[in-house]
LUMDOBA-250209 format. One record per residue (C-alpha): residue in three letters; x negated, y negated, z. Coordinates in steps of 0.05 Angstrom, whole numbers, plus 5000, padded with zeros to 4 digits. Layout:
<recs>
ALAXYZ/...
</recs>
This chain:
<recs>
MET313753535344/ASP311653225278/GLN304453255253/ASN302752535266/THR304652605340/TYR300653245345/MET294452905316/THR295252305362/MET295352785424/ILE289053135398/ARG285252465392/ARG287352245463/ALA285052915492/ALA278252855458/THR277452145483/CYS279152335554/SER274252925551/ALA268752455527/PHE270451965583/ILE269952505636/SER263352765609/ALA260452065610/MET262451955682/PHE259752635703/MET252952445672/LEU253051785711/VAL254152155775/LEU248052605762/LEU243452035739/PRO240351915807/SER237552625808/ALA235652635735/ASN228452545751/ALA228353235781/PHE229153515711/VAL224253105676/VAL219053535638/PRO212053365665/SER207253035617/THR201353435589/THR196553055635/ALA200653225697/MET200853955676/HIS193353975666/ALA192353655733/SER196854185766/VAL193054765734/ALA186354465755/SER188854385825/SER191155105829/GLN184455345802/HIS180254905846/PRO183854805914/PRO181254285963/LYS174954506000/ALA178654456067/LEU182555076044/PHE176555536036/ALA174455956095/LYS167855756127/LYS162256186100/LYS159756666150/VAL152856526175/LYS151557286177/ASP150657236101/ILE143856916114/ASP141557456164/PRO137557936120/ARG138958536165/ILE146458436167/ALA146758256093/ASP143358916077/LEU148259296118/LYS153958906086/SER151659056016/GLN151959806033/ASN159259726054/THR157059926125/ASN161959866182/LEU158359286216/PHE161759396283/ASP159160106285/SER152259956259/THR150559356303/TRP150759196377/ASN157859396399/GLY158159286472/GLY157460036487/ALA163860176453/PHE162360886434/ALA158161126491/ASP163461306543/MET159560976599/ASP164860476626/ASP164660816692/ASP157260686697/ALA158459966674/ALA163359856730/LYS158360126781/LEU152959676751/ALA157559086757/ALA159659246829/THR152659346855/LYS148658826814/LEU153258226806/LYS155557856867/SER155057166839/VAL152356776780/LYS145756716818/ASP144557466799/LEU145157236727/GLY139856726732/TRP143856106745/THR140955896813/GLY141455146810/PRO147354666813/PRO151754716752/LEU150354296693/ARG155254036641/ARG157554516588/GLY156454116527/GLY160054156460/THR155954716430/ARG158255436441/PRO154256096428/ARG155756356359/HIS159856996348/ARG155257566328/ALA158757606260/TYR157456876247/GLY149856816260/GLY149657046332/THR145357646317/THR139457186307/GLU141456596352/LEU136956346406/PRO139756126474/ILE140855386476/GLN135055266524/ASN130155556472/LYS132655086417/ALA129354436398/ASN130753816439/TYR132854186500/ASP130553776560/PRO132054026630/SER129553386659/SER134652966624/GLU140852766663/ASN145152966604/CYS142053656599/VAL147054216587/GLU147654876621/LYS143055436595/TRP145856066564/LEU144456796584/SER141857196526/LEU142557956520/ASP134958066530/GLU134757646592/PHE140958006619/TYR137458676610/SER131558396648/LEU135658146705/VAL139958776716/LYS133959226701/ASP138059636652/ASP138759646576/SER143460246570/PRO150360246538/ALA153060126609/ALA149359456609/ASP152059316541/ALA159159426566/LEU157858936624/PHE154958416578/VAL160558456528/ALA165358346587/LEU161457706602/ALA160257456531/GLY165357756489/GLY163157736416/ARG158557146425/SER151057186426/CYS150256936498/ALA154256876561/GLU155956196591/ARG155756006665/ASP162755756673/VAL165856356637/ALA161556826680/GLU163556476744/GLN170956556727/LEU170057306709/LEU166157456772/ALA171557126814/GLU176657566780/TRP172658206790/ARG171558026865/SER178757856879/GLY180158466921/PRO180758476998/LYS174658127028/GLY171558036958/ALA172158776939/PHE170658956867/ASP176959046826/GLU175059576774/ASN181659506735/LYS180258756723/PHE173158916703/ARG175359436653/ALA180458936624/SER174858446612/VAL170758986577/LYS176459146532/LYS177858406517/GLY170558286501/ARG170158876455/ILE176358646417/ASP173557956408/LEU167058266382/ALA170658746333/VAL175358206306/GLY169557776288/TRP166258326247/ALA172858496215/GLY174357776193/
</recs>
């Protein structure tokens, strides 16, 4: 092979390589935008967004932060579940709580709901970790009008519950946490459902196992709120 023929073959190979490279770039062109370096403005906007996420992403501030007593305990890194009302969790009086429920509570009338049921309304009692420690029952709040046809059902507060069952021991606390969970007050429709479950034995006999399950569930709800 003479030198001229060799050089001709080299030039053809280079031309072919350039053509293949150009075609390859054309194929990739539709996705080229994925590799565009963002502008300085876009980069600044991205950084600002990461430093200041939308308000919707922030967790709701706990109302307990405005309760001086709770705020003081919190500032001391105190275990709030241990140091506040805890539904009789550490008193080992659940047997007494079961006896109290079996003897004192036959229906919601024993909890003060003696009239026809009213509508529930859209407002729920607050969790104790979210302002419930100082919350009033709804019937003690402004604009509550029992004569209105749109009046909502009243709530049962812990103090009223103590008065009704004539007991304020940890056993009563265990019974109330079964009714209200972690919330400040018990609600009629929830109490009705629970009492029906507890009285689901033969001829309406008291089912202690179901009662204890409700106590456990209520304490979990209470503890989870404080841990959040």
